[in-house]
One Martini backbone bead per residue (centre of mass of N, CA, C, O) as a GRO file, in nm:
protein
  231
    1MET     BB    1  -1.651   1.587  -1.108
    2ILE     BB    2  -1.471   1.859  -1.168
    3ASP     BB    3  -1.548   2.221  -1.186
    4VAL     BB    4  -1.362   2.499  -1.299
    5MET     BB    5  -1.528   2.828  -1.337
    6GLY     BB    6  -1.392   3.120  -1.362
    7VAL     BB    7  -1.177   3.146  -1.127
    8THR     BB    8  -1.144   3.382  -0.855
    9LYS     BB    9  -0.892   3.483  -0.603
   10VAL     BB   10  -0.927   3.737  -0.350
   11PHE     BB   11  -0.768   3.884  -0.105
   12PRO     BB   12  -0.784   4.134   0.128
   13ASN     BB   13  -0.480   4.234   0.031
   14GLY     BB   14  -0.513   4.181  -0.308
   15THR     BB   15  -0.446   3.896  -0.371
   16ARG     BB   16  -0.408   3.697  -0.671
   17ALA     BB   17  -0.416   3.359  -0.665
   18VAL     BB   18  -0.661   3.339  -0.871
   19GLN     BB   19  -0.720   3.352  -1.244
   20ASP     BB   20  -0.947   3.271  -1.452
   21LEU     BB   21  -1.018   2.955  -1.392
   22ASP     BB   22  -1.000   2.655  -1.596
   23LEU     BB   23  -1.108   2.324  -1.474
   24PHE     BB   24  -1.104   1.970  -1.521
   25VAL     BB   25  -1.228   1.654  -1.368
   26ARG     BB   26  -1.246   1.338  -1.406
   27GLU     BB   27  -1.368   1.051  -1.344
   28GLY     BB   28  -1.090   0.861  -1.241
   29GLU     BB   29  -0.871   1.067  -1.239
   30MET     BB   30  -0.523   1.177  -1.281
   31LEU     BB   31  -0.388   1.479  -1.134
   32PHE     BB   32  -0.139   1.720  -1.192
   33VAL     BB   33  -0.030   2.010  -0.999
   34ARG     BB   34   0.176   2.276  -1.104
   35GLY     BB   35   0.422   2.500  -0.948
   36LYS     BB   36   0.531   2.753  -0.809
   37SER     BB   37   0.568   2.944  -0.567
   38GLY     BB   38   0.262   3.126  -0.585
   39ALA     BB   39   0.070   2.997  -0.822
   40GLY     BB   40  -0.207   2.859  -0.661
   41LYS     BB   41  -0.233   2.564  -0.559
   42SER     BB   42  -0.340   2.578  -0.261
   43THR     BB   43  -0.588   2.744  -0.328
   44LEU     BB   44  -0.718   2.538  -0.514
   45PHE     BB   45  -0.740   2.320  -0.299
   46ARG     BB   46  -0.931   2.481  -0.105
   47LEU     BB   47  -1.155   2.525  -0.313
   48MET     BB   48  -1.221   2.218  -0.364
   49MET     BB   49  -1.307   2.186  -0.046
   50GLY     BB   50  -1.448   2.460   0.070
   51MET     BB   51  -1.256   2.646   0.258
   52THR     BB   52  -1.291   2.842   0.015
   53LEU     BB   53  -1.414   3.110  -0.175
   54PRO     BB   54  -1.486   3.254  -0.452
   55THR     BB   55  -1.498   3.567  -0.598
   56ALA     BB   56  -1.521   3.411  -0.875
   57GLY     BB   57  -1.716   3.183  -0.984
   58LYS     BB   58  -1.704   2.813  -1.006
   59ILE     BB   59  -1.751   2.503  -0.811
   60LEU     BB   60  -1.800   2.171  -0.922
   61ILE     BB   61  -1.956   1.875  -0.778
   62GLU     BB   62  -2.133   1.689  -0.957
   63GLY     BB   63  -2.292   1.978  -1.030
   64CYS     BB   64  -2.226   2.113  -0.749
   65ASP     BB   65  -2.218   2.400  -0.572
   66LEU     BB   66  -2.021   2.476  -0.315
   67ALA     BB   67  -2.141   2.760  -0.229
   68ALA     BB   68  -2.446   2.616  -0.195
   69MET     BB   69  -2.366   2.453   0.038
   70ASN     BB   70  -2.431   2.316   0.317
   71ARG     BB   71  -2.299   2.170   0.586
   72MET     BB   72  -2.410   1.886   0.538
   73ARG     BB   73  -2.319   1.851   0.241
   74LEU     BB   74  -2.019   1.914   0.288
   75ARG     BB   75  -1.970   1.684   0.491
   76ALA     BB   76  -2.051   1.455   0.296
   77LEU     BB   77  -1.832   1.512   0.087
   78ARG     BB   78  -1.577   1.487   0.277
   79ARG     BB   79  -1.628   1.179   0.335
   80ARG     BB   80  -1.532   1.115   0.022
   81MET     BB   81  -1.259   1.221   0.121
   82GLY     BB   82  -0.902   1.243   0.076
   83VAL     BB   83  -0.671   1.441   0.277
   84ILE     BB   84  -0.354   1.597   0.207
   85PHE     BB   85  -0.184   1.805   0.398
   86GLN     BB   86   0.081   2.018   0.421
   87ASP     BB   87   0.011   2.056   0.754
   88PHE     BB   88  -0.152   1.764   0.813
   89ARG     BB   89  -0.381   1.775   1.049
   90LEU     BB   90  -0.336   1.648   1.315
   91ILE     BB   91  -0.424   1.484   1.619
   92ARG     BB   92  -0.382   1.587   1.912
   93GLY     BB   93  -0.334   1.345   2.171
   94HIS     BB   94  -0.259   1.125   1.958
   95THR     BB   95  -0.181   0.864   1.792
   96ALA     BB   96  -0.102   0.737   1.499
   97ARG     BB   97  -0.318   0.516   1.493
   98GLU     BB   98  -0.558   0.694   1.581
   99ASN     BB   99  -0.554   0.881   1.338
  100VAL     BB  100  -0.629   0.662   1.132
  101GLU     BB  101  -0.891   0.557   1.273
  102LEU     BB  102  -1.058   0.823   1.296
  103GLY     BB  103  -1.090   0.859   0.982
  104MET     BB  104  -1.295   0.598   0.976
  105ARG     BB  105  -1.520   0.612   1.196
  106VAL     BB  106  -1.706   0.835   1.052
  107LEU     BB  107  -1.788   0.600   0.825
  108GLY     BB  108  -1.868   0.313   0.966
  109ILE     BB  109  -1.648   0.127   1.002
  110SER     BB  110  -1.535  -0.153   1.104
  111PRO     BB  111  -1.317  -0.233   1.349
  112ARG     BB  112  -1.166  -0.455   1.197
  113VAL     BB  113  -1.098  -0.286   0.942
  114ILE     BB  114  -0.957  -0.057   1.079
  115ARG     BB  115  -0.723  -0.217   1.201
  116LYS     BB  116  -0.617  -0.339   0.938
  117ARG     BB  117  -0.557  -0.078   0.782
  118ALA     BB  118  -0.371   0.060   0.983
  119VAL     BB  119  -0.151  -0.153   0.971
  120GLU     BB  120  -0.097  -0.147   0.663
  121TYR     BB  121  -0.026   0.162   0.627
  122LEU     BB  122   0.193   0.186   0.841
  123ASP     BB  123   0.375  -0.031   0.720
  124TYR     BB  124   0.418   0.082   0.431
  125LEU     BB  125   0.522   0.372   0.573
  126GLU     BB  126   0.711   0.303   0.814
  127LEU     BB  127   0.524   0.326   1.122
  128THR     BB  128   0.507   0.094   1.331
  129GLU     BB  129   0.705   0.206   1.561
  130LYS     BB  130   0.488   0.472   1.580
  131ALA     BB  131   0.191   0.390   1.652
  132ASN     BB  132   0.218   0.477   1.986
  133ALA     BB  133   0.284   0.764   1.913
  134ASP     BB  134   0.281   1.077   1.949
  135VAL     BB  135   0.259   1.325   1.715
  136GLU     BB  136   0.457   1.530   1.857
  137THR     BB  137   0.714   1.318   1.822
  138LEU     BB  138   0.725   1.356   1.527
  139SER     BB  139   0.846   1.398   1.241
  140TRP     BB  140   0.786   1.546   0.948
  141GLY     BB  141   0.797   1.288   0.775
  142GLN     BB  142   0.609   1.122   0.958
  143ARG     BB  143   0.365   1.310   0.935
  144GLN     BB  144   0.329   1.285   0.632
  145ARG     BB  145   0.276   0.982   0.624
  146LEU     BB  146   0.035   0.989   0.819
  147ALA     BB  147  -0.146   1.167   0.646
  148ALA     BB  148  -0.162   0.958   0.418
  149ALA     BB  149  -0.276   0.720   0.576
  150ARG     BB  150  -0.535   0.854   0.674
  151ALA     BB  151  -0.657   0.921   0.392
  152LEU     BB  152  -0.624   0.628   0.243
  153ALA     BB  153  -0.770   0.431   0.447
  154ARG     BB  154  -1.062   0.529   0.352
  155GLU     BB  155  -1.109   0.482   0.055
  156PRO     BB  156  -1.170   0.713  -0.145
  157GLU     BB  157  -1.309   0.883  -0.421
  158ILE     BB  158  -1.147   1.143  -0.327
  159ILE     BB  159  -0.819   1.291  -0.388
  160LEU     BB  160  -0.628   1.532  -0.193
  161ALA     BB  161  -0.284   1.642  -0.261
  162ASP     BB  162  -0.055   1.847  -0.073
  163GLU     BB  163   0.250   1.790  -0.093
  164PRO     BB  164   0.309   1.460  -0.013
  165THR     BB  165   0.659   1.479  -0.060
  166GLY     BB  166   0.814   1.734   0.069
  167ASN     BB  167   0.966   1.554   0.335
  168LEU     BB  168   1.090   1.333   0.135
  169ASP     BB  169   1.243   1.086   0.014
  170ALA     BB  170   1.256   0.889  -0.257
  171TYR     BB  171   1.146   0.629  -0.129
  172LEU     BB  172   0.897   0.752   0.029
  173SER     BB  173   0.769   0.893  -0.208
  174GLN     BB  174   0.706   0.633  -0.362
  175ARG     BB  175   0.517   0.513  -0.154
  176VAL     BB  176   0.301   0.730  -0.175
  177LEU     BB  177   0.261   0.717  -0.481
  178ASP     BB  178   0.169   0.418  -0.490
  179LEU     BB  179  -0.095   0.467  -0.332
  180LEU     BB  180  -0.217   0.665  -0.534
  181LEU     BB  181  -0.211   0.467  -0.775
  182LYS     BB  182  -0.390   0.252  -0.646
  183ALA     BB  183  -0.641   0.425  -0.606
  184HIS     BB  184  -0.677   0.488  -0.906
  185ALA     BB  185  -0.701   0.189  -1.003
  186GLU     BB  186  -0.973   0.167  -0.808
  187GLY     BB  187  -1.130   0.467  -0.899
  188ALA     BB  188  -1.009   0.718  -0.808
  189THR     BB  189  -0.994   1.060  -0.767
  190VAL     BB  190  -0.679   1.232  -0.843
  191ILE     BB  191  -0.511   1.511  -0.672
  192VAL     BB  192  -0.182   1.653  -0.729
  193VAL     BB  193   0.012   1.876  -0.549
  194THR     BB  194   0.320   1.994  -0.710
  195HIS     BB  195   0.696   2.064  -0.736
  196ALA     BB  196   0.809   1.777  -0.789
  197GLN     BB  197   1.000   1.669  -1.045
  198SER     BB  198   1.034   1.366  -0.977
  199VAL     BB  199   0.732   1.306  -0.996
  200LEU     BB  200   0.672   1.422  -1.285
  201ASP     BB  201   0.878   1.256  -1.459
  202GLN     BB  202   0.703   0.970  -1.394
  203SER     BB  203   0.451   1.085  -1.531
  204ALA     BB  204   0.158   0.972  -1.737
  205PHE     BB  205  -0.012   1.207  -1.652
  206ARG     BB  206  -0.186   1.467  -1.609
  207ILE     BB  207  -0.078   1.821  -1.650
  208ALA     BB  208  -0.113   2.115  -1.457
  209THR     BB  209  -0.015   2.461  -1.508
  210LEU     BB  210   0.086   2.716  -1.289
  211GLU     BB  211   0.079   3.090  -1.315
  212GLU     BB  212  -0.019   3.336  -1.136
  213GLY     BB  213  -0.314   3.176  -1.123
  214ARG     BB  214  -0.273   3.039  -1.403
  215LEU     BB  215  -0.344   2.852  -1.683
  216ILE     BB  216  -0.071   2.745  -1.912
  217ALA     BB  217  -0.111   2.420  -1.889
  218ASP     BB  218  -0.247   2.100  -2.051
  219THR     BB  219  -0.143   1.773  -2.011
  220GLU     BB  220  -0.207   1.486  -2.124
  221ALA     BB  221  -0.209   1.174  -2.107
  222VAL     BB  222  -0.036   0.908  -2.176
  223ASP     BB  223  -0.068   0.679  -2.398
  224GLN     BB  224  -0.013   0.359  -2.512
  225GLY     BB  225   0.149   0.494  -2.769
  226GLY     BB  226   0.297   0.768  -2.632
  227GLY     BB  227   0.098   0.990  -2.639
  228ALA     BB  228   0.020   1.348  -2.635
  229HIS     BB  229  -0.180   1.629  -2.507
  230ALA     BB  230  -0.177   1.980  -2.557
  231THR     BB  231  -0.318   2.316  -2.427
   0.00000   0.00000   0.00000
């Protein structure tokens, strides 16, 4: 599904956020990417979305080079994605419910299904009482849950989640994680960028570890017999 091939990202100030990185993600896989602050996790996230381009190397989505895509193809790809941004990227001037619904309208989903999904995801993430509240009035934790609801209600093929539990307590973090697990069980390719050890501790899925922009460990998912493989 996704191939990161020898990617380096150097910013204009000389910072090497990602260095000679090779990483693949299989179709239908769930991958956790971890690392300390400054390890390059969020840069990798933006590279996978095509929000920034590599200084060297390539990122392929289903064999297609992101850097070679025109705006129309990139827009079509992003419609297949559900993205949970660390800084939320909610639409100001709209209510919580409208934010969830607008994320689906661009996909041509029927109004009846849009309303149904919006109610279900807001309810599961305990935002029902805030459904008609403007996003500017929401707390950070509420905005984070809303960003998750908006991305996952689309029922996308690819999910990119950047620190999706960073502002949440253990109970609400588990709620968000359960939705990500459900999407994966239904066939989505899921990539979760996180430094939350509590999330990683309970993960039986593959974990890639970044340090100073490099991949230093890649631990395969625990199999049914309890084994795991690390590279």
